[in-house]
All heavy atoms as an XYZ file, in Angstrom:
940
protein
N      88.308    129.351     97.925
C      89.595    128.686     97.943
C      89.818    128.065     99.323
O      89.837    128.750    100.327
C      90.717    129.711     97.661
C      92.108    129.128     97.640
C      92.382    128.344     96.368
O      91.603    128.408     95.428
N      93.460    127.600     96.359
N      89.961    126.746     99.347
C      90.176    126.045    100.611
C      91.619    126.263    101.075
O      92.564    126.141    100.295
C      89.910    124.544    100.458
C      90.299    123.798    101.728
C      88.436    124.305    100.133
N      91.766    126.602    102.322
C      93.105    126.723    102.918
C      93.172    125.869    104.177
O      92.246    125.871    104.989
C      93.410    128.177    103.267
C      93.782    129.035    102.078
C      94.378    130.361    102.482
O      93.912    131.014    103.397
N      95.435    130.763    101.787
N      94.267    125.158    104.307
C      94.521    124.333    105.475
C      95.880    124.745    106.039
O      96.879    124.727    105.315
C      94.536    122.847    105.113
C      93.300    122.298    104.410
C      93.532    120.852    103.984
C      92.077    122.390    105.305
N      95.902    125.101    107.296
C      97.139    125.563    107.919
C      97.398    124.743    109.176
O      96.625    124.797    110.134
C      97.069    127.061    108.273
C      98.376    127.511    108.931
C      96.775    127.894    107.026
N      98.505    123.986    109.156
C      98.859    123.150    110.303
C      99.728    123.928    111.287
O     100.461    124.851    110.902
C      99.640    121.894    109.873
C      98.922    120.984    108.905
C      99.435    121.162    107.504
O      99.926    122.263    107.185
O      99.363    120.203    106.713
N      99.668    123.500    112.528
C     100.546    124.047    113.558
C     100.732    122.989    114.635
O      99.969    122.018    114.698
C      99.965    125.324    114.161
O      98.717    125.060    114.756
N     101.758    123.181    115.461
C     101.937    122.314    116.623
C     103.043    121.297    116.531
O     103.273    120.549    117.485
N     103.748    121.231    115.421
C     104.849    120.280    115.332
C     106.014    120.710    116.199
O     106.027    121.788    116.789
N     107.030    119.844    116.281
C     108.213    120.176    117.056
C     109.032    118.963    117.395
O     108.856    117.890    116.809
N     109.928    119.153    118.354
C     110.829    118.095    118.811
C     110.382    117.619    120.185
O     110.138    118.441    121.083
C     112.260    118.631    118.882
C     113.327    117.720    119.494
C     113.509    116.469    118.658
C     114.639    118.485    119.646
N     110.295    116.311    120.351
C     109.861    115.750    121.624
C     110.614    114.451    121.865
O     111.030    113.779    120.910
C     108.327    115.516    121.620
C     107.940    114.468    120.599
C     107.809    115.168    122.998
N     110.806    114.120    123.125
C     111.461    112.851    123.449
C     110.472    111.702    123.323
O     109.250    111.883    123.452
C     112.003    112.903    124.870
C     113.238    113.774    125.025
C     113.865    113.640    126.402
O     113.173    113.368    127.374
N     115.175    113.853    126.478
N     111.008    110.527    123.100
C     110.177    109.328    123.025
C     109.341    109.194    124.303
O     109.838    109.433    125.409
C     111.041    108.091    122.835
N     108.074    108.853    124.113
C     107.159    108.755    125.239
C     106.386    110.028    125.499
O     105.421    110.021    126.277
N     106.789    111.116    124.864
C     106.138    112.400    125.050
C     104.904    112.561    124.179
O     104.482    111.633    123.481
N     104.348    113.773    124.226
C     103.108    114.077    123.504
C     103.239    115.366    122.711
O     104.005    116.263    123.081
C     101.944    114.215    124.493
O     101.724    113.024    125.203
N     102.484    115.438    121.645
C     102.330    116.660    120.865
C     100.891    116.729    120.381
O     100.239    115.689    120.189
C     103.265    116.678    119.649
C     104.720    117.046    119.844
C     105.482    116.860    118.530
C     104.886    118.456    120.358
N     100.440    117.954    120.142
C      99.106    118.141    119.582
C      99.228    118.983    118.327
O      99.717    120.113    118.374
C      98.179    118.824    120.587
C      96.740    118.940    120.121
C      95.863    119.568    121.201
N      94.478    119.689    120.820
C      93.565    118.735    120.976
N      93.914    117.589    121.556
N      92.311    118.922    120.601
N      98.791    118.433    117.217
C      98.771    119.151    115.950
C      97.380    119.717    115.714
O      96.378    119.073    116.044
C      99.149    118.225    114.794
C     100.470    117.475    114.903
C     100.711    116.664    113.627
C     101.622    118.416    115.171
N      97.338    120.900    115.121
C      96.066    121.501    114.760
C      96.073    121.884    113.291
O      97.121    122.209    112.727
C      95.806    122.752    115.607
O      95.582    122.410    116.947
N      94.904    121.862    112.700
C      94.737    122.235    111.299
C      93.557    123.202    111.229
O      92.426    122.800    111.541
C      94.481    121.000    110.447
S      94.078    121.343    108.720
N      93.829    124.433    110.845
C      92.784    125.424    110.685
C      92.306    125.406    109.241
O      93.110    125.597    108.318
C      93.303    126.805    111.058
N      91.022    125.152    109.049
C      90.444    125.035    107.718
C      89.569    126.248    107.409
O      88.823    126.712    108.262
C      89.602    123.762    107.631
N      89.671    126.748    106.193
C      88.860    127.904    105.786
C      88.544    127.834    104.306
O      89.145    127.049    103.563
C      89.605    129.211    106.100
O      90.810    129.281    105.366
N      87.571    128.631    103.894
C      87.246    128.756    102.480
C      86.104    127.896    101.993
O      85.770    127.923    100.810
N      85.489    127.149    102.900
C      84.434    126.245    102.457
C      83.593    125.847    103.659
O      84.053    125.941    104.803
C      85.094    125.006    101.831
C      84.218    124.057    101.060
C      83.685    124.710     99.803
N      84.720    125.268     98.940
C      85.332    124.618     97.970
N      85.044    123.349     97.741
N      86.239    125.215     97.218
N      82.377    125.429    103.414
C      81.595    124.754    104.456
C      81.971    123.287    104.412
O      81.807    122.647    103.381
C      80.087    124.938    104.217
O      79.778    126.326    104.223
C      79.301    124.223    105.299
N      82.462    122.771    105.520
C      83.089    121.454    105.501
C      82.177    120.313    105.940
O      82.640    119.197    106.156
C      84.343    121.477    106.374
C      85.454    122.300    105.782
C      85.631    123.620    106.150
C      86.290    121.761    104.830
C      86.635    124.395    105.591
C      87.306    122.518    104.257
C      87.475    123.841    104.638
N      80.884    120.566    106.030
C      79.983    119.549    106.567
C      79.985    118.267    105.740
O      79.696    117.194    106.256
C      78.559    120.101    106.672
O      78.114    120.519    105.390
N      80.304    118.349    104.455
C      80.318    117.158    103.602
C      81.735    116.683    103.310
O      81.963    115.906    102.384
C      79.579    117.438    102.299
C      78.109    117.729    102.495
C      77.396    117.912    101.172
C      75.913    118.181    101.389
N      75.188    118.368    100.103
N      82.674    117.125    104.118
C      84.070    116.792    103.896
C      84.575    115.786    104.926
O      84.017    115.634    106.004
C      84.939    118.051    103.975
C      84.989    118.822    102.685
C      83.858    119.489    102.216
C      86.149    118.888    101.928
C      83.884    120.187    101.026
C      86.196    119.599    100.742
C      85.060    120.248    100.299
O      85.100    120.948     99.122
N      85.648    115.120    104.544
C      86.435    114.331    105.471
C      87.814    114.976    105.553
O      88.313    115.536    104.572
C      86.568    112.892    105.000
N      88.400    114.908    106.730
C      89.716    115.497    106.968
C      90.684    114.374    107.334
O      90.364    113.530    108.176
C      89.645    116.502    108.108
C      88.553    117.537    107.954
S      88.760    118.616    106.534
C      90.203    119.560    107.051
N      91.830    114.398    106.734
C      92.818    113.363    107.010
C      94.126    113.948    107.502
O      94.488    115.066    107.151
N      94.802    113.184    108.342
C      96.182    113.478    108.717
C      97.062    112.417    108.073
O      96.824    111.218    108.266
C      96.360    113.453    110.233
C      95.849    114.666    110.930
C      94.661    114.791    111.592
C      96.505    115.927    111.059
N      94.535    116.048    112.114
C      95.664    116.769    111.810
C      97.726    116.427    110.625
C      96.006    118.090    112.125
C      98.067    117.739    110.939
C      97.211    118.544    111.671
N      98.032    112.865    107.322
C      98.999    111.983    106.692
C     100.394    112.342    107.192
O     100.606    113.418    107.742
C      98.960    112.144    105.164
C      97.712    111.603    104.537
C      96.523    112.334    104.544
C      97.701    110.357    103.923
C      95.368    111.838    103.974
C      96.547    109.846    103.340
C      95.390    110.594    103.361
N     101.321    111.442    106.985
C     102.706    111.756    107.324
C     103.639    111.148    106.291
O     103.302    110.161    105.626
C     103.076    111.252    108.718
C     103.096    109.744    108.874
C     103.322    109.368    110.339
N     103.372    107.921    110.535
C     103.411    107.330    111.719
N     103.397    108.069    112.842
N     103.464    106.017    111.813
N     104.794    111.779    106.161
C     105.791    111.283    105.223
C     107.162    111.424    105.852
O     107.602    112.537    106.175
C     105.730    112.041    103.898
C     106.619    111.447    102.832
C     106.288    111.961    101.445
O     105.662    113.006    101.286
N     106.697    111.225    100.423
N     107.816    110.296    106.033
C     109.179    110.267    106.555
C     110.156    110.253    105.386
O     109.780    109.848    104.274
C     109.374    109.028    107.426
N     111.391    110.671    105.592
C     112.375    110.695    104.503
C     112.532    109.327    103.858
O     112.695    108.316    104.542
C     113.669    111.120    105.208
C     113.212    111.903    106.382
C     111.944    111.238    106.834
N     112.447    109.292    102.530
C     112.608    108.054    101.794
C     111.418    107.133    101.814
O     111.501    106.017    101.296
N     110.318    107.579    102.418
C     109.133    106.726    102.500
C     107.955    107.398    101.815
O     107.932    108.601    101.598
C     108.798    106.427    103.962
C     109.849    105.590    104.676
C     109.369    105.156    106.038
C     110.377    104.258    106.725
N     109.906    103.803    108.061
N     106.940    106.589    101.509
C     105.740    107.128    100.900
C     104.861    107.807    101.951
O     104.935    107.487    103.137
C     104.956    106.005    100.216
C     105.661    105.432     98.997
C     104.790    104.456     98.241
O     103.684    104.138     98.727
O     105.216    103.987     97.179
N     104.037    108.715    101.474
C     103.082    109.356    102.368
C     102.061    108.313    102.818
O     101.568    107.522    102.018
C     102.399    110.517    101.651
C     101.595    111.427    102.539
C     101.185    112.675    101.797
N     102.351    113.483    101.432
C     102.269    114.706    100.917
N     101.075    115.273    100.728
N     103.345    115.370    100.598
N     101.734    108.326    104.108
C     100.817    107.330    104.630
C      99.748    107.977    105.498
O      99.975    109.018    106.128
C     101.570    106.274    105.450
C     102.280    106.823    106.674
C     102.931    105.725    107.514
O     102.860    104.537    107.137
O     103.507    106.071    108.563
N      98.591    107.330    105.541
C      97.502    107.807    106.378
C      97.856    107.597    107.838
O      98.460    106.573    108.211
C      96.184    107.090    106.032
C      95.014    107.651    106.842
C      96.320    105.596    106.249
C      94.584    109.014    106.399
N      97.523    108.577    108.654
C      97.665    108.450    110.104
C      96.278    108.297    110.729
O      96.021    107.363    111.485
C      98.385    109.679    110.690
C      98.444    109.588    112.213
C      99.780    109.812    110.103
N      95.398    109.226    110.386
C      94.038    109.200    110.928
C      93.143    110.063    110.049
O      93.636    110.923    109.312
C      94.002    109.711    112.365
N      91.852    109.829    110.129
C      90.907    110.630    109.368
C      89.618    110.764    110.164
O      89.294    109.904    110.999
C      90.627    110.013    108.000
N      88.910    111.847    109.897
C      87.632    112.076    110.573
C      86.653    112.675    109.569
O      87.021    113.542    108.777
C      87.808    113.012    111.797
C      88.428    114.342    111.417
C      86.482    113.219    112.526
N      85.442    112.176    109.580
C      84.382    112.752    108.767
C      83.830    113.961    109.511
O      83.522    113.861    110.698
C      83.291    111.730    108.499
C      83.782    110.563    107.650
C      82.671    109.619    107.280
N      83.130    108.614    106.327
C      83.446    107.366    106.643
N      83.365    106.974    107.884
N      83.859    106.523    105.710
N      83.747    115.092    108.812
C      83.331    116.314    109.483
C      81.981    116.120    110.171
O      81.768    116.583    111.275
C      83.258    117.454    108.469
C      83.361    118.785    109.121
C      82.327    119.581    109.503
C      84.560    119.469    109.490
N      82.822    120.721    110.101
C      84.167    120.671    110.099
C      85.916    119.160    109.379
C      85.099    121.593    110.579
C      86.843    120.077    109.847
C      86.434    121.273    110.445
N      81.074    115.459    109.492
C      79.780    115.115    110.083
C      79.423    113.707    109.657
O      79.380    113.445    108.456
C      78.714    116.105    109.608
O      77.460    115.757    110.126
N      79.291    112.764    110.586
C      78.995    112.949    111.997
C      80.201    112.802    112.937
O      79.999    112.668    114.136
C      78.004    111.816    112.261
C      78.498    110.720    111.382
C      79.036    111.389    110.154
N      81.430    112.823    112.415
C      82.576    112.784    113.300
C      83.189    111.429    113.497
O      84.006    111.240    114.401
N      82.819    110.469    112.647
C      83.409    109.141    112.752
C      84.881    109.190    112.340
O      85.279    110.012    111.521
C      82.662    108.137    111.883
O      82.528    108.676    110.565
C      81.282    107.865    112.440
N      85.662    108.303    112.921
C      87.115    108.353    112.746
C      87.684    107.020    112.282
O      87.045    105.978    112.400
C      87.799    108.720    114.073
O      87.443    107.734    115.061
C      87.362    110.085    114.565
N      88.892    107.077    111.752
C      89.663    105.871    111.482
C      91.123    106.158    111.759
O      91.571    107.311    111.700
C      89.459    105.364    110.057
C      89.984    106.188    108.881
C      91.474    105.922    108.622
C      89.222    105.835    107.620
N      91.880    105.092    112.063
C      93.284    105.233    112.433
C      94.130    104.169    111.751
O      93.680    103.050    111.530
C      93.460    105.074    113.948
C      92.776    106.142    114.756
C      91.479    105.974    115.214
C      93.442    107.329    115.059
C      90.844    106.966    115.950
C      92.816    108.329    115.801
C      91.527    108.135    116.231
O      90.911    109.119    116.964
N      95.358    104.531    111.452
C      96.322    103.530    111.032
C      96.623    102.614    112.215
O      96.614    103.063    113.374
C      97.607    104.206    110.561
N      96.889    101.369    111.927
C      97.153    100.403    112.989
C      98.322    100.852    113.864
O      98.301    100.671    115.088
C      97.459     99.028    112.383
O      96.345     98.624    111.576
C      97.714     97.994    113.459
N      99.302    101.487    113.248
C     100.515    101.859    113.969
C     100.299    102.954    115.008
O     101.138    103.140    115.896
C     101.593    102.310    112.977
O     101.134    103.433    112.232
N      99.193    103.678    114.903
C      98.965    104.784    115.846
C      97.732    104.581    116.703
O      97.468    105.380    117.616
C      98.856    106.130    115.106
C     100.068    106.367    114.226
C      97.567    106.234    114.304
N      96.971    103.539    116.408
C      95.747    103.317    117.158
C      96.074    103.161    118.632
O      97.067    102.542    119.002
C      95.038    102.067    116.635
C      93.571    102.018    116.955
C      92.892    100.890    116.186
C      91.403    100.904    116.454
N      90.705     99.828    115.737
N      95.261    103.739    119.464
C      95.398    103.733    120.929
C      96.463    104.703    121.422
O      96.651    104.850    122.637
C      95.698    102.334    121.469
C      94.592    101.344    121.182
O      93.424    101.768    121.155
O      94.901    100.159    120.980
N      97.173    105.377    120.511
C      98.139    106.405    120.912
C      97.732    107.793    120.419
O      97.983    108.796    121.090
C      99.532    106.082    120.371
C     100.115    104.776    120.887
C     101.574    104.640    120.493
N     101.760    104.584    119.042
C     102.554    105.413    118.358
N     103.220    106.380    118.979
N     102.681    105.292    117.041
N      97.110    107.842    119.238
C      96.723    109.105    118.629
C      95.192    109.252    118.665
O      94.469    108.255    118.566
C      97.182    109.180    117.174
C      98.669    109.282    116.969
C      99.574    109.097    118.002
C      99.172    109.561    115.701
C     100.941    109.192    117.804
C     100.533    109.663    115.477
C     101.425    109.467    116.535
N      94.739    110.494    118.753
C      93.310    110.767    118.703
C      93.059    111.941    117.765
O      93.660    113.017    117.930
C      92.767    111.107    120.092
O      93.036    110.023    120.989
C      91.258    111.345    120.035
N      92.180    111.740    116.805
C      91.807    112.800    115.875
C      90.437    113.334    116.275
O      89.555    112.563    116.691
C      91.807    112.299    114.411
C      90.768    111.201    114.183
C      91.581    113.459    113.443
N      90.276    114.643    116.174
C      88.996    115.256    116.528
C      88.798    116.516    115.700
O      89.749    117.051    115.128
C      88.962    115.595    118.017
O      90.001    116.502    118.355
N      87.547    116.972    115.633
C      87.285    118.224    114.936
C      86.399    119.102    115.785
O      85.573    118.612    116.550
C      86.672    117.991    113.535
C      85.162    117.822    113.493
C      84.757    116.418    113.688
N      83.318    116.229    113.519
C      82.440    116.237    114.501
N      82.840    116.446    115.733
N      81.157    116.025    114.270
N      86.613    120.407    115.657
C      85.810    121.400    116.354
C      85.020    122.152    115.290
O      85.587    122.974    114.554
C      86.727    122.353    117.143
C      85.933    123.304    118.015
O      84.819    123.708    117.611
O      86.434    123.676    119.084
N      83.736    121.836    115.213
C      82.901    122.416    114.162
C      82.804    123.932    114.304
O      82.811    124.663    113.313
C      81.510    121.773    114.198
C      81.605    120.292    113.846
C      80.560    122.491    113.261
C      80.300    119.538    113.967
N      82.756    124.425    115.527
C      82.591    125.867    115.740
C      83.819    126.650    115.333
O      83.729    127.808    114.930
C      82.260    126.158    117.204
O      83.344    125.724    118.026
C      80.984    125.452    117.623
N      84.990    126.027    115.434
C      86.237    126.724    115.114
C      86.818    126.303    113.767
O      87.851    126.827    113.345
C      87.276    126.468    116.205
C      86.893    127.028    117.566
C      87.976    126.766    118.591
C      87.609    127.332    119.948
N      88.651    127.066    120.971
N      86.172    125.345    113.107
C      86.681    124.830    111.821
C      88.123    124.349    111.953
O      88.988    124.661    111.115
C      86.592    125.892    110.733
C      85.417    125.671    109.810
O      84.480    124.954    110.142
N      85.453    126.286    108.641
N      88.380    123.591    112.992
C      89.727    123.048    113.172
C      89.671    121.537    113.358
O      88.682    120.985    113.845
C      90.429    123.657    114.395
O      89.637    123.417    115.565
C      90.622    125.154    114.223
N      90.739    120.890    112.958
C      90.915    119.461    113.160
C      92.219    119.279    113.935
O      93.222    119.914    113.613
C      90.985    118.700    111.829
C      91.195    117.216    112.069
C      89.722    118.930    111.027
N      92.181    118.433    114.933
C      93.352    118.237    115.776
C      93.793    116.783    115.774
O      92.990    115.881    115.529
C      93.049    118.676    117.209
O      92.740    120.056    117.257
N      95.065    116.608    116.057
C      95.623    115.263    116.199
C      96.436    115.259    117.484
O      97.514    115.860    117.550
C      96.508    114.895    115.006
C      97.064    113.478    115.019
C      95.938    112.454    114.825
C      98.122    113.295    113.932
N      95.899    114.602    118.499
C      96.598    114.453    119.770
C      97.460    113.208    119.686
O      96.942    112.113    119.454
C      95.606    114.336    120.919
C      96.255    114.108    122.277
C      97.075    115.301    122.739
O      96.663    116.439    122.575
N      98.238    115.028    123.317
N      98.759    113.382    119.873
C      99.698    112.272    119.722
C     100.365    112.008    121.061
O     101.087    112.863    121.583
C     100.743    112.610    118.656
C     100.142    113.004    117.318
S     101.374    113.263    116.023
C     102.225    114.699    116.655
N     100.121    110.838    121.608
C     100.696    110.429    122.886
C     101.632    109.243    122.688
O     101.584    108.572    121.651
C      99.587    110.048    123.869
C      98.654    111.199    124.171
O      99.054    112.365    124.186
N      97.390    110.887    124.426
N     102.452    109.000    123.680
C     103.388    107.860    123.650
C     104.166    107.829    122.335
O     104.275    106.789    121.676
C     102.626    106.542    123.851
O     101.913    106.548    125.061
N     104.698    108.971    121.971
C     105.390    109.086    120.688
C     106.644    108.224    120.642
O     107.336    108.044    121.659
C     105.728    110.541    120.408
C     104.536    111.371    119.927
C     104.799    112.859    120.108
C     104.223    111.058    118.471
N     106.911    107.721    119.448
C     108.060    106.851    119.207
C     108.950    107.484    118.137
O     108.464    108.257    117.305
C     107.584    105.484    118.720
C     106.595    104.796    119.632
C     106.088    103.505    119.006
C     105.075    102.809    119.895
N     104.567    101.538    119.295
N     110.221    107.135    118.116
C     111.095    107.676    117.069
C     110.569    107.415    115.655
O     110.749    108.254    114.757
C     112.417    106.953    117.313
C     112.411    106.689    118.779
C     110.985    106.371    119.113
N     109.889    106.300    115.458
C     109.362    105.985    114.131
C     108.173    106.861    113.750
O     107.686    106.790    112.620
C     108.982    104.500    114.030
C     108.108    103.984    115.145
C     108.910    103.302    116.249
O     109.971    103.840    116.647
O     108.445    102.233    116.708
N     107.678    107.675    114.661
C     106.637    108.648    114.327
C     107.214    109.909    113.690
O     106.464    110.778    113.246
C     105.844    109.039    115.576
C     105.047    107.886    116.156
O     104.439    107.133    115.371
O     105.023    107.747    117.399
N     108.534    110.017    113.660
C     109.180    111.184    113.071
C     108.839    111.302    111.592
O     109.012    110.345    110.820
C     110.709    111.090    113.240
O     111.030    111.143    114.635
C     111.414    112.227    112.511
N     108.311    112.444    111.198
C     107.878    112.665    109.821
C     107.359    114.094    109.689
O     107.198    114.804    110.688
C     106.775    111.683    109.436
N     107.099    114.489    108.455
C     106.317    115.692    108.204
C     104.849    115.270    108.176
O     104.484    114.329    107.474
C     106.703    116.368    106.875
C     105.816    117.579    106.622
C     108.175    116.767    106.896
N     104.045    115.960    108.966
C     102.625    115.639    109.076
C     101.812    116.662    108.288
O     102.030    117.874    108.408
C     102.197    115.636    110.540
C     102.633    114.403    111.281
C     103.979    114.174    111.551
C     101.717    113.434    111.678
C     104.397    113.024    112.209
C     102.121    112.287    112.340
C     103.452    112.091    112.593
O     103.856    110.937    113.237
N     100.871    116.140    107.503
C     100.045    116.966    106.647
C      98.570    116.801    106.990
O      98.099    115.684    107.241
C     100.230    116.581    105.179
C     101.615    116.772    104.634
C     102.551    115.747    104.700
C     101.982    117.967    104.041
C     103.828    115.904    104.192
C     103.268    118.142    103.518
C     104.172    117.104    103.602
O     105.443    117.277    103.085
N      97.864    117.905    106.941
C      96.409    117.910    107.027
C      95.865    117.952    105.609
O      96.427    118.660    104.740
C      95.971    119.132    107.827
S      94.203    119.408    107.908
N      94.796    117.216    105.340
C      94.220    117.171    104.004
C      92.703    117.109    104.094
O      92.157    116.665    105.109
C      94.748    115.961    103.241
N      92.041    117.546    103.017
C      90.575    117.548    102.989
C      90.071    117.010    101.667
O      90.701    117.194    100.618
C      90.056    118.975    103.203
N      88.912    116.361    101.737
C      88.269    115.848    100.541
C      86.776    115.770    100.788
O      86.326    115.682    101.933
C      88.803    114.465    100.181
C      88.565    113.410    101.249
C      88.937    112.030    100.761
C      87.906    111.504     99.809
N      88.197    110.135     99.340
N      86.002    115.765     99.720
C      84.584    115.495     99.863
C      84.406    114.090    100.392
O      85.137    113.174    100.018
C      83.872    115.663     98.529
C      83.600    117.104     98.081
C      83.113    117.140     96.649
C      82.583    117.752     99.010
N      83.410    113.931    101.250
C      83.192    112.661    101.912
C      82.602    111.655    100.937
O      81.399    111.550    100.785
C      82.274    112.871    103.113
C      81.764    111.599    103.736
C      82.506    110.437    103.734
C      80.515    111.565    104.342
C      82.043    109.273    104.295
C      80.036    110.404    104.924
C      80.791    109.255    104.894
N      83.496    110.923    100.258
C      83.094    109.823     99.388
C      84.325    108.963     99.138
O      85.441    109.448     99.072
C      82.517    110.343     98.070
C      83.450    111.200     97.257
S      82.723    111.763     95.710
C      81.472    112.879     96.330
N      84.114    107.671     99.014
C      85.225    106.781     98.705
C      86.171    106.591     99.870
O      85.849    106.840    101.024
N      87.363    106.143     99.500
C      88.379    105.807    100.488
C      88.883    107.032    101.240
O      89.101    108.092    100.649
C      89.555    105.124     99.790
O      90.652    105.006    100.659
N      89.085    106.876    102.537
C      89.680    107.935    103.339
C      91.174    107.726    103.513
O      91.858    108.607    104.039
C      89.010    108.004    104.713
C      87.548    108.406    104.735
C      87.049    108.486    106.169
C      87.328    109.733    104.034
N      91.688    106.581    103.104
C      93.101    106.278    103.323
C      93.976    106.558    102.111
O      95.195    106.542    102.229
C      93.267    104.803    103.727
O      92.781    103.974    102.661
C      92.477    104.492    104.986
N      93.372    106.807    100.969
C      94.114    107.047     99.733
C      94.483    108.522     99.627
O      93.626    109.380     99.411
C      93.262    106.622     98.534
C      93.951    106.920     97.214
O      95.170    107.190     97.225
O      93.267    106.876     96.172
N      95.770    108.839     99.757
C      96.195    110.243     99.722
C      95.858    110.895     98.383
O      95.591    112.092     98.316
C      97.692    110.346     99.994
O      98.441    109.677     99.005
N      95.852    110.104     97.309
C      95.558    110.640     95.987
C      94.138    111.136     95.811
O      93.853    111.872     94.865
N      93.248    110.739     96.723
C      91.854    111.150     96.609
C      91.563    112.459     97.343
O      90.463    112.968     97.261
C      90.942    110.043     97.146
O      91.113    109.882     98.549
N      92.539    113.000     98.048
C      92.350    114.257     98.772
C      92.647    115.434     97.846
O      93.643    115.435     97.121
C      93.238    114.304    100.010
C      92.684    113.463    101.140
C      92.788    112.078    101.124
C      92.041    114.057    102.223
C      92.265    111.312    102.154
C      91.517    113.309    103.255
C      91.628    111.927    103.212
O      91.108    111.174    104.233
N      91.798    116.447     97.913
C      91.897    117.575     97.003
C      92.736    118.731     97.551
O      93.306    119.494     96.772
C      90.497    118.114     96.699
C      89.569    117.036     96.201
O      88.702    116.569     96.942
N      89.745    116.624     94.972
N      92.758    118.863     98.863
C      93.388    120.029     99.467
C      94.368    119.584    100.539
O      94.087    118.662    101.311
C      92.323    120.952    100.079
C      91.236    121.327     99.117
C      89.999    120.688     99.152
C      91.456    122.303     98.149
C      89.002    121.017     98.252
C      90.464    122.640     97.247
C      89.247    121.989     97.295
O      88.263    122.319     96.397
N      95.516    120.287    100.579
C      96.579    119.919    101.500
C      97.145    121.151    102.192
O      97.223    122.239    101.602
C      97.714    119.228    100.732
C      97.332    117.881    100.222
C      96.665    117.589     99.065
C      97.570    116.633    100.876
N      96.475    116.241     98.961
C      97.026    115.620    100.051
C      98.192    116.269    102.070
C      97.076    114.272    100.387
C      98.248    114.931    102.396
C      97.694    113.950    101.565
N      97.546    120.944    103.440
C      98.295    121.980    104.126
C      99.767    121.907    103.757
O     100.186    121.046    102.985
N     100.546    122.803    104.344
C     101.958    122.900    103.997
C     102.813    121.874    104.747
O     103.968    121.649    104.380
C     102.480    124.319    104.291
C     102.825    124.600    105.751
C     101.605    124.790    106.641
O     100.455    124.758    106.183
N     101.852    124.993    107.928
N     102.269    121.278    105.774
C     102.989    120.271    106.543
C     103.682    120.865    107.755
O     104.064    122.041    107.765
N     103.843    120.036    108.778
C     104.558    120.450    109.976
C     105.447    119.296    110.431
O     105.030    118.137    110.428
C     103.578    120.884    111.091
O     104.303    121.389    112.200
C     102.685    119.747    111.557
N     106.678    119.617    110.799
C     107.654    118.602    111.156
C     107.444    118.131    112.589
O     107.326    118.933    113.512
C     109.081    119.152    111.010
C     110.178    118.194    111.424
C     110.335    117.034    110.464
O     110.366    117.218    109.253
N     110.440    115.812    111.000
N     107.433    116.812    112.746
C     107.416    116.186    114.062
C     108.667    115.322    114.170
O     108.893    114.451    113.320
C     106.154    115.327    114.271
C     106.270    114.501    115.550
C     104.919    116.209    114.299
N     109.472    115.580    115.183
C     110.696    114.808    115.394
C     110.670    114.228    116.802
O     110.498    114.962    117.776
C     111.943    115.685    115.218
O     111.931    116.270    113.914
C     113.211    114.853    115.382
N     110.829    112.919    116.879
C     110.808    112.220    118.163
C     112.194    111.642    118.400
O     112.662    110.799    117.623
C     109.748    111.111    118.193
C     109.698    110.475    119.585
C     108.385    111.656    117.799
N     112.850    112.094    119.448
C     114.195    111.620    119.745
C     114.138    110.433    120.702
O     113.256    110.340    121.553
C     115.021    112.745    120.366
O     114.457    113.142    121.594
N     115.119    109.560    120.554
C     115.146    108.344    121.395
C     115.920    108.574    122.677
O     116.576    109.586    122.853
C     115.763    107.184    120.611
O     117.049    107.541    120.170
């Protein structure tokens, strides 16, 4: 049974930083891709960033590129999202998700496993 547990959300002022972590268990993830999604009130869930467990290639939404960095630690089975230069529009619940590495990495419907989500609030 795959389990994904996020941590690291909170309240931060605009321009600040937060680091989200996702602890993954229950599977060997070498053939998986891990995604970070977010959902703001009244909006659809959207891709933020994704990383292929092996070889570690990444992709980012245009809105976060050059501000956010996604990474994975193979030894600890964790995926992190370093968020810098945060803006009020980054406020959302952030979710970690996993899927077998095939097809689109940006389609939330293609991910099989999800964490419970962690709230990120950026004040202006």
